[in-house]
N, C-alpha and C positions, 0 to 999 in steps of 0.2 A: 265466341263464334257468332257471327250474324245468322239470324234465322233464315235469310234469303240465300245463304251460300250454296246449299245443294242445288236449288233450281238454277242459279247462275252458272254453276259448274257444268251441269247437264247441258245447258243452253250453249255454252262456249264450246263444248266438245262436239256437239251435234253439227256445228258448222265449221269445224276446224280442219278440213281436208284430210290428207292421208294420216297425219299425226293425230288429228282428232279421232279418226277411226281406230287407230292403234291404241290410243289411250282408253277408248271405250271398251276395246276388246282385251286389254292387258290384264294379266293376273297380278293384282296389287298386294296379294297376301304376304309376299316376302319383301315388299318395298318399305323403306323407312317412312314413305309419304302416306301410306294407307290408301283406302279407296277414295276416288274423287268425290264421293258424296260427303266425305268428312273434311274436305279441304276448306280452309277459312276463306273469307271473302277476299282478303288481300291477295292470296295466291290465285284464286279463281280469276280475279281481274287481270293479273299479269299473264296467266295462261291464255285468256281471251285475246289479250293484246298480241301475244306471240303468234298464235295460230292464225290471226288475221293479217300478219305481216309477211312480206316476201324477203325481208332482211334477216340474215342469220341471227337468231336469238336463243337464249336458254335461261332457265331459272333454276336455282338450287334452294331448297327449303328445309327448315328444321335443323335440329342439333347435328344430324349426320349429313345434311345438305343433299337430300334426294334430288335427282337430276330430271328435268323436263325440258324439251326443246321443240322447235318447229321444223317444218319441212325443209326450209333453206339451210338450217344448221345440220341436218342429217347428212348433207354432202360433205361437210367439214369432218364429220365423225368417220367417214370411210367405212372400213370393216367393223368398227365398233357399233354401228347402227344395224339392227334395231335393239341389240342387247343392252345398250346404254340406258334405255328408258327406265326410270324409277330407281336406278342404282345410285350408290354414293358417288359424289363428284370426284373425290380423290381416287377412288378405284378405277373410274373411267379414264382419267388423265393422270395416272400415277407417274408416267415418265416425265411430265412437265410440272408436277405438283410443287417441287421446290422452287421453281421459277415464278409461279403465279401465286404462291402462298401469301406474300406481302400484300398483294392486291386484294385477295380474298379476306385477309384479316382486317384490312382497312374498311372494306365494305360492310363486314359483319359488325364492325365497331361504330357503324353509322356514318362513315365518310365515303363519299363517292370517289372513285379513282379512274384514271384514264391512262392508256399507253398507246404509243404510235410506233408502228413497225418493230414491235418487240420480237426478237429472234427466239424461236422455240424449236427444239428437236423432238418431233412427234413420231410415233409408230402407229400409223392408222391403216397401213396396207401391208403389214408383215415386214417392214424394214424401216430403219431410222431415216428421216428426211428433215432437212433444214427448212423451216417455214418462218414467215413473218406475219404478224397480226396487229391490226389496230382495233382496240376495243375499249369499252367503258364498263365498269362494275358499279352498280347502284344498290343501296340497301332497300329491302322490302320490309315495311313495318306493319304490324297488326293494328287492330282498332285502338289498342292502348298505346300506340306509337312506339312499341318495342320492336327492335330489329329481330325478325324471325328467319329471314333469308336474303338472297341477293339475286339481281337481274343483270344479264349481260347482253349487250348488242355488239356484234363484232364483224370484222371484215378481214379476210385473208389477203395480205398484200405481198405474198412471196414473189409472184411473177413480176410485179411492179418494181420491187426493191432490186431484184437481180438484173432487170433490164436497165435500171438507172445506173447501177454500178458498172455494167459492161459499157454502157454508152459513154459515161464519163472517162473511162480509161481509154477507150478507142478514139474518142474525139481528141483527147489530149495528145495521144501518140500521133494521130494522123495530121494534126494541124501544125506540128513542129514547134508548138509553144514550149515544149519541155526544154529545148535547148536554150531558150531565152529566159527561162525562169530564174528567179533569184533564190531558189531553194533546190536542193539535190533531189534527183529522181532516179529510181532503180526499178527495173521490171524483172520479176522472178517467174520462171515457169513452175509447173506443178511439182517438179522435183527440186525446187529451190535453186535452180541454176540461174545465174545472172545473165539475162538476155540483153539488157540495155542499161546504160547510165548516161545522164546528161553531163554537160560541161561543168555545171556547178558541183555535181556529185564528184567528178574527177578532181576538181579544185579542192573540195573539202577532204577528199581521201588522200590526195597527194600521191596517187598511184597512176601507172600507165594503163591504158585500156587492156592490153594483153595480160596484165596482172589481175584483172577483175572479170571482164566479160568472158562468158563461156564456162566459168568455173562455178562450183557449188558455193552458195552463200556461207555454208558451214566451213568450207575449205579456206575461203578468203578471210573469214572472221572466226578463227578456231575457238571452240567452246561457247559460241554465242547461242547454240541451241539450248543450253542449260541456263542462260541468263533471262531476265524478264523480257528483253527485247525479242529474243528468239522464241520464247513461249508465246508472245503476242503474234509473231508471224505464223506459228503453227496453228494457233486458234483461228486467226483470220482466214487461213487457207482451208482448214477443216470445216469451219462453220459458215464460211462464205459471207462474212459480215465485216463492215468497216470498223477499224479500231484505231485509237490514238494513244500514244505513250510518250512521256518525256523521259529520256534515258541519258545517263552520264556515260560518255564514250571517251576512251583514251586512244588518241591517234597514234600512228606508227612512230612519230617522232617523240612521243612521250607526253605531249600536252593533253590536258583533259578539257572537255567541253560538254555542255548540256545540249542535246538534240531533241527537237520535237519531231517524232516519227508518226506518219499517218499511213495506214495500210488499207488498200481498197481491193476487193476481189476483182479479178480481171479475167477475160476469157482465156488468156494464155497462162494465168496463174495468179500473181499478186503484184499490184502496183504500189511502190513505196515512195512517199514524199517526205523529205526531212530537211530541217533548217536549224541553224545554230541559235539557241535561245539563252546562251550563257549570260549575256549582259542582263537580260530581263530577269533571269533567275537570281542573279547576284543582287540586283536592285530589290527584288522581292524579299530575299533573305535579309538584306540590310534593313528593309522596312519592318519586317517581322521582328527582327532583333531589337530595333529601336522601340517598336511598340511594346514588346515584352519588357524591355528595360524601364520604359516610362510607367507601364502598369505596375511593375514591381515596386518602383520608387513611390508612386502615388499611393499605393495601397499599404505601404509600410509606415507611413507617417501618421501622426495622430490627428492632423487637420483634415477637414473635408476639402477635397481638391475638385475644381470644375474648370471647364473651358467653354468658350463660345466662338461662333464665327465672328467675322469683322462687324457684322450688323448687330451683334449682341444675342444671337440665337443660341441658347444653351444646348449643347449636343454631347457633353461628356461630364460624368461624375464618377469619383472613385468609390470604392466599397464603403469607406468611412461615412460618406454622405447617406447611403442607404441604411447603414447600421444606426446612424444617429436619428434620421427622420422616420425610418420605418416605411417609406414609400416604396412602391414597386418600380423596378427599372423601366425607364422610358416615361413614367408618369409626370416627371418634372422637366422634360425637355421643352425647348422653346421658352415661352413665357409662363408655362404652367407652374414654375417654381414660386411665383408670386402668391399662390394659394396657401402655402405653408408659412408665409410671413405673417406676423401678428397684424391684425387689422389696423391697429393704431400706428404701425410702422410702415405700411405699404406705400403710401403716397410719398413719404420722405425717402424711402429706400429707392423707389423707382425714379424719383427726381435726381438723386445723386448718381444713379447708374446712367441715366440718360445724359447728364452733363459730361460724364467720363466718355461715353460713346461719341458725343459731339466734339469734344475738345481733345481727346486722346490722353488726358491727364490720368494719373493712377487713381484707382477707385478704392475708397476706404470709408467704412461706415459701421456703426454698431447698431444692431437691430435684433429682434427676437424671432427665432425659428421654432416651429412646432416640433417638439421631441417625439420619439416613437411612443413615449408614455402618455402622450396627449397634452402634456404641459408645455409651455413656451419657455425657452432658455435663451439668454442673451448670447449673441455670437458676434465676432469681429469679422466682417467681410472685407477682403482686400483683393485687388486684381491689377495686373500690369499688361499693357498691349505688346504684341509681338509684331515687328515691322519687317518688310522685305527690303531689298537693296535700294528701292526708290523711296523708302521711308513711309510707305503706305502700311496701314494696320492690316494684318492678315488674320490674326486671332487674338483673343484675350485669355489669359490664364489667371485663375484666382483661387483663393482659399477661404474657408470659413473656420474659425476657431471658437470652441466653446469657452466663453469667459464668464459664465454664470457665477462661479465662485468669486471671481475678481470683482464683479459688479456688486455682489452681496457684501464683499469685504469693504468696498468703497463706501457703501451705504452705512455699514456698521461704523466704519471709521469716522464718517462725517457726523453721524448721530452722537458718537461718543467723545468727539474732540473737546467740546465745551465741558462735558462731564469729567473728562480726564484732567483738564486743567484745574477744575474745582477740586477734584480728588487729590491731585498732587499737592495743592495748597493745604488741604485738610490733613493729608498724610504727613506732611512736614510737621504740622503742629502736633499730630498724634505721636510721631516718632520722638519728638522732644519730650512729650508727656510720658510715653512708655519708657524712655531712657531713665527718667527720674523715678517712676513709680513701679516699674516691673520688679517682680520677685525673682525672676530669672536673671542670671548674671549676663551682662553684655560686654563684648570685648572688641576693640579695634587694634590690630597689631600688624607689624610688618612680617614678611616671610622669613626673616632671620629670628623671629620670635620676640622681637622688641615690642613691648606694650605701648600703644599710642593713647588709648583712652579706655576707661572702665566706668560702669554705672554704679550707683550707690549700693546695689544689691550685693556687691562683693563683700561689703562690710558686714551686712546682716547674715550672709550665708557662710562666708569663709573667714571673717574677722579681719580681712585686709582692707586698709584704707587706700584712697587714690594715691596719696603720697608714697605708700609702700610699693605700689605696683608700676606706675607710669615710668617708663624709661628702663625698667627691668625686663627680664626674659620670662615669658610664661612657662617655658620648659623647666625652669627651676622649681615650679610648683607641682609638676607632673610626677606621679608615683614611678619609682625606678622601673617596675615591671611593665609600665605602659609607655615608656619613652620611645621605643622603636616603632610601635604602632602609631604614636602621635606624630612622629617625624614623617612617616610614610604618608599620613593623611595631609600634612602640611605640603608635602611634595605634590599631591594630587591637586590641591588648591592652587599651587603656583602654576600648574599646567592649565588652569581655567575650569577645573571640574568642581561641581558643587557638592558639599557634604550634606547629605540629608539626615543621617543619624550616625554619630560616632560616640562611643562610650569610653571614658577613661576616669582616672582618679586624681583629684587635686588635693594638695595639702592645706589643711585648715591652719590658722595661726597658732592654735593650741597643739599642733603636731599630729593630729588625727587626719584621716583622709575621707573625702566625700566622693561618692559616685556622681558623675555629671554626664548628661546626654546632650551632645552638641549638634547644632545646625549651623553651617557656615557657608559663606559665598565669597568668591574673590571679586574685588572691585577696586579700580584705581590703584593697583599695586599694593593693596591692603587686604587683610582678612577681616571680614565682619562676621562675628560669631555670637550665637546665643546659647547659653548652657542652662539646662534644667536639672535641679537636684533630684536624683532618683535613688538616693541611698536607702530610703525607707522601702521603696519598691524592691530593690535588690535584696535587702534583708528579709522582706516578706516572702519573696520568691524562693530564697534559699531555705527559709523555715518551712514553707509549703513542700518543697522538694524533699527535705529531710522527713517531714511528717508522712508524705506519701510513701517514701521508701520504707519507713518503719511500718506503715500500715500494710504495704505489700508483703513484707516479711512476716508480719503478724498473720496475714491471711494464709500465707504458705504454712506457717506453723499450725494454724487452725486446721488446714487440710491434713498436715502430718498427724495431728491429734485424731482426726477421723480415721486415719490409717491404722493407728496403733492397736485398736481392738482386734482387727482381723490378723494383723501381722504378728502380734504376740502369740497367738494360737499357732501360726505357722512356725515361728521360731522354736517354740516349745516342742512341736512335733519333730522339727529338723534336729534339734539338739538331742532329743530322745533317740532318734535314729543313729546319730553319731556316737553318743556315749554308749548306747546299748551294743552297737557293733564292736566298739573297742573292748568292752567288757567280755563279750563272747569270744573275741579273738584271744584275749588274755587267758580266759578259761580253757579254750581248746588247745592253746600252746602248752599250758601247764599239764594238760591231759595227754599231750603228744599227738592230738588229733589235728593234723594240718590240712586235711582235705577241704574243709569248709572256709579256710582263711580268705580265699579269693572272693567268695560270696559276701563275707562280712566287710571286707575292704571295699568292694564295689558299692555296697549299701552306704557305708560311711562317706565315701567320696561323692556319691550322688547327692546325699543330704547336704554335705558341705558346699557343693556347687550351687544348690538351690538357695542355701542361706546366703552365699556370696551374691547371687543375683538379686535377692531381696534387699541386701544392704546397698548395692549399687543403685537400685531404683530409688531408695530413700535419699541417697546422697545427691543423685542427679536432680531429684525433685526439689531439694532444699537449696540448690545453688543460687547465688546472687551474681548474675552475669548479664552482659549485653547479648543481643541475638547473634547466633552463629549459624546462619542458614547453610545447610548442606543437602545434597541429593538424598532423599529419604524414601524408603519403601514403607508406606503408611500401613499396608496390610500386615507386614512383618512387625511393625511397631505395635499395632493393636494386638496381634497374637502374643507378643512378648509381655504385654500388660494384662492380658485377659485374666490370668489367675489372681493378680494383684487386685484388679477391679472386683472380682467375685468376692474375695475376702473382705474388701472394704465395704461393699454395699450390703453384705450379709445374706443369709440363706433365704430370706423371704422375698428376695428380688431375683427373678430369672434373667440371666444375661444371654442375649442372642447376637452373634456376630455374623454379618452378611458382607463378606469381602468380595468386591467385584473382581472377576477374572480379567487379567490383562490390565490391571490398574497402572496408570502412569506413575512415575516418580514425582515427588513434590520437592520444591526448593524451600526448605523450612528448617528452623531450629528444632531438632527432634526432642530435646529436653523440654522446651516450652510447649511443644505439641503434646507430650506425655502429661505435663502439668494441666493443660487445657482439657484433655480428654478425661482425666481423673476428676477434675472439678465439675465437668458436665455430668458425669455419672453420679457424683455425690449429690449435685442439685436434683438430678432425676430421682434418686433414691428418696431425698427429702420430700419430693412432691408426691410420693406414694407411701404414706404412713402405714397403710395396711398391706404393703407388698404390691408386686406387679411385675411388669416386664420392661426391661431396657433393651432396645435394639440399637446396635452400633453398625452403621452401614457405610460403605464406600462406593464411589462411582466416578467415572470419567464424565466431564461436562465440557461441551463446546458452546460458549455463550455468543450468540449473534448480537447485532447492534441493538435490537429492541430489548432483549432480555438483559443485556449488559447495562443499558440505560436504566431499566427498572430497578436493578440491584446496585446501582452506583458503582459499576466496575468497568474495566477496560474490556474491549472485545478480545476473545482469545480462548485458550484451552486451560481448564482448571480441573482439579479433582475435588470431590466433595467428601467430607467426613460428617455424617449426621448421627446425632444421638436422640432417640425417640423414647419417650416414656408413656405409660398409660395412667398418668397421675391426674391431679386436679385441674391442670391447665392454667392459662393466664388470660386476664382480661386485656383488651386493647390498650388501656391506660398503663397497665403494668408493663406490657411489651414495649411501649413507647419510652419508658424510663429504665428498662432493664440494663442498658449498657452504661448508665450514669454512675460515676464513682460514688461509693458509699450508699447507693440505693439498695435496699433489701426488704423483702417481705417476711423475713424470719424474725422471731422474737429477739428482744435486746439480749446481747451476750451470745447469740448463736450464729452470728455472721457479721462480717465487716462490710459487706456490700461491694467488695472489690473483685470478686471472682469473675463475673461476666465482663466487667470493664477491663480487667487485665487480659482476658481472652480476646476481647474486641481489639484492644490496643496491639496485642501481639500479632493477630491475624492481619490487621490493616497495615502494620509496619512490615509484614512479610509480603505485601502486595495482594492480599486477598480480601475477603469480606465475610461477615457473619450475618445470618438471617434467622429469625425466630418465627415459627409457624405454630400457632396454638389455638385451642378452643376450650373454653371452660367446660370441665367435666369430661373432656375427650383426650386430654394429654397434650404433650408439647414435643416439638422437634426443633433442635438447634443444629443448623448446618454451617460448617466451616468450609468456605471455598478457598482452596490453596492453589497458588500458581504452579503450573506444570513445569517440571524440569525435563528438557529434551535430552534424554539419555537414561541409562539404567542407574539405579542406586547401587552403591558398592555393597557387595555381600559381606557377610560376617567372615572374619579370618579364622582359619582353622589353626588350633594350637599345634606347634611342632611336637614330635615325640621326643621325650628326654633321651631315649636310647640313641636317637640320631642327632642330638645336639652337637654343635662343633666343639672340639677339644681345645684346651688351652695350649699356647705355645710355651716353650721352655722358659721357666723363671717368672712367668706372669703371676702377679700377686694382687689379691683383693683384700681390702680392709672392711670388716663387717662391724657396724656399731648398732646395737639394739639392746634395750634394757630387759627384753624378754628372753630368758635363756633358751627356751624351746625354739624360738625363731632363729636365734644365733646358731643353735645346733643344726637345725634343718638347712639353713643357708650354707653353713660351713661344709656340711656333708655333701651337698650338691656340688659346691665348688671343688672339693677335693676329688669327688668322683670324676669331674671333668678335667682334672690335672692342674688346677690352680693351687697356688699356695695361699691359704686363708689365715688372716690375722683377726682376732676377735677383740672387741672393746665393749664395756657395758654402759658407758655414759659418754657425754660430750668431751669433758676435759681429758679423760684417758685416751680417747680416740685422737684428739688433737695433738697430744704428745707424740703419738706414733707418727702422725703426719708431719710433725715438725722435726722428726729424726731423719737420718740418712737412709732409712729402709726404702726398698723399691715398692712403690704403690702404683699399680696400673689403673685401679678403679676403687672408688669409695662407695660402699653400699651402706646407707644409714637410714634409720628411722628418723622422723621429724620430731616427734615428741620425746625428748631425752631428759633424764635427770641430770643433776650436777650443775645447773645454771646455764647450760648452753643447749639450744635445740639443734637439730640436724642441719638446718640452713645456715645457722651461725657458724657451725663447725666447718661446713663446706666453704663459706666465704673466707673464713680465717685461713683455711688451708691453702686457698688459691693465692694468698699473698706470696707464699714461698713456692707453691706448685701451680703456676698459672694454667698449665695444660691438664690439670687433674680432671678426669671424668667422674661424674657423680650420678648415682642412681638412688633417689629417695623412695623408701617403702613406707607406706602409711595407711592407717585405717580411716583417715579423714578424706573428705572430698579433695580433689587435686588442687583447686584454687586455694583452699584453706591451708593446704600442706606447705605451700611455698610463700605464704604470707602476703606478698604483693601481687600475686597473680601472674608473675613472669619468671621464666627460668633463664639463666645465662646459657650461652652455647655450651654444649657438652654435658648438659644436665637433663635428666628425664625422671618421671614419676611412675611408680608402679603401686597400685592400691591393693591393700589387703582385703580379703584373702586372695592369694594368687596361686596359680598352678606352678609347680616347679619347672615345668617345661618352658613356661613364659619367662621365668626368672633366668633360666639358662640362656635363652635366645637374646634377651635384653642385655645381659652382661656381655655376650659376644659382640652384639651390634655396637654397643658403646665403645668397647675397647678398639674395635676396628674402624670406628668413625674417624673422619678427618680431624686434624688438630683443632683445639679450641680456638675460636676467633673472638675478637672483642665485640662488645655489644650484647644485646639481649634478644631473645626470640620468644614469641608468645607461647604460653603453655599449651601442650597438645593433650587431648583426652586419650587415655590409654585403654 
């Protein structure tokens, strides 16, 4: 604020007439303006100007626009004066605020505005009145040039506007001009009755005077009061302002036309003038449509499109021009486009363009334009003239096409042509040299396999000479198992496709076969091929695969060895519980004391089920199979393994399981995950030779783009399984090598180094990731990130009650083959209790004799490992020769894959592993017998 502001303000108020006196005496405590002594210099200067003027003026200042005005403006305020002094602008004129807000906003934004004869409905004497004002709004800036308020000078023109409207209407009516006008005229009274219509109006209406004059406009034109035209009449009548509207009207005979209607206030009501503008509207619509069509076409093509006047003045560019050059619209109109042409090309470009303008010949030139990146790119400019009927040029239309890549290609082609010719000559010599000296075999043959030429390497590699091969068919040398694939590859070559790598076997002259990797191209109706001997690589790869598989199994067996110490203790406990319960049952039965039998039976059954669970864990762990991902409840899997892990790691290690509530299902091979978890726990135990704590923790994880990138994973939802120990930790060098096959920090003989590499391979193959976090002396955390399965994991199935098992139908017979008498006895008794006829056999040959007889056999239940020279699978296969629909249930103590030999079951065959519940046996027998008839083919083995 200027230091001179207070004195200036006091000075201006002292000589300011009535309003100056009022301002001096006014109580400013409630005003947003504050006391005059605090007003800034800018406001004081404006107030001084207003108070010294006889022209109506006001100023509004500050965020709330406090209101100040002079004596002349007090008359405009009417009853609002003197209470308006110091109040907010919008509170004083709230009834017109919506109408003047745009002008206020512009002024406060720093832009002066002006309006002439603006209609406003004011309430300044206790009633609404239609007024007209001409005014200007200007911004008031402070010493820092910031807009702080606004200043208005205004004049009320209400009387003038109304007088002019009345004068126009009365003069037109009095002069008789209306009848001679080329447009329709209609005069309405204040009740909208039609008082008068001129001849042109009747012509346009095609009605008689008595059908129109004297009637209400709404009667003559039903429903028009609800149309835009009727709403315009109502507004013009109520607000007493002139209005214009273009309206589409449907005449009584059904044809439609566009009318321009002008409504003027008239002393008797409303004067209407209207004329048919249909032709103009149609031309405008056609022009807009053509313009829109041109713009759409011009902006849809990849070229830059431009046009000029006949004199060459550029006045149009499409959007592609602005996208390419990066210039602002309008900046290249006229001759300004020359500024973005490369300086070296400007004179030449302007000369060619000038010649085209002078002669009318098409314009074509290559020159460089400045790209929006700042670089210059070569473009092809073309233009054609447009001529009128007299042949005079009216416009030029042209395009610019980016040809930078073409120009660069030309330069490269020009530079390399001589090099290419020299290279061709050199390559020809090289080809002949390579043909003679190459250790790879080379072949030229027809598509019917006839050999046209071979190089000398055939003799050294396969023992065949040129005379042995030329004229013969190369398919005669292909291994029989590779013939179909080779013919298919020849078919691709005949279609013009190149063979980049194709492997098959060719016969050596000594009768052996060699593996060859071929590259071949079709040319001139011939096949040109080069074959490299990869026999040694194939054999090495197979040997490596066999070694890795053996090492994997060795590592699994090593892990099984780690398990045996803890599991042997468990089995001894379980066997003690079973045998002890049976002895006590025998003792109590001999004593006649039967009351405790149920308790001993429950104890024996519980121990046997726990023993079965341990056995299944070991069998699942030792399987050799490909991944079989299924929806898996990881928390349940960990809970099921918890006791096994505790026994394995020993009593000196405390196991803590932290399973996340609401954990998602994982899509993973559960057996491999069990194997991985057990290996991680064994590694953790080995890292804590003096004991410690292992924490197994699960959680849901949502990996965003940043975290997924850090962990080399895809964005999405995962669940984590982390194993943390309190052991010795790992150095960064060890972490970097931890997943490498055969890398181990354990002493020789105590580890294969395949544990973590197998876990890493399994998890990556499952679509997840493994990460190690470790600090020396602080412990290690290994986290497996597994892909989420959207859905619930299937729950464990409840065994059916034997008492509720389905009964046999009349005559159904089951053959039971097992070399263990107790198992035959148990299975037979269950079958007989359910109503089946049971036939027993102790070995394979005796069972097969029953199957080859005429006896009815609905189902074969057989152990796999049988004495007598035939195992259970062999018996089943032999029986199906004469009984193709025979249903078979294998019962075995081995893992299911090992039980059936080749890992597959024929249809109508199932496996049940020992030990099993009798309820499960009963249900499985019924399901197999009732299953659909055996079909041909095989189905994969299912885990039971």
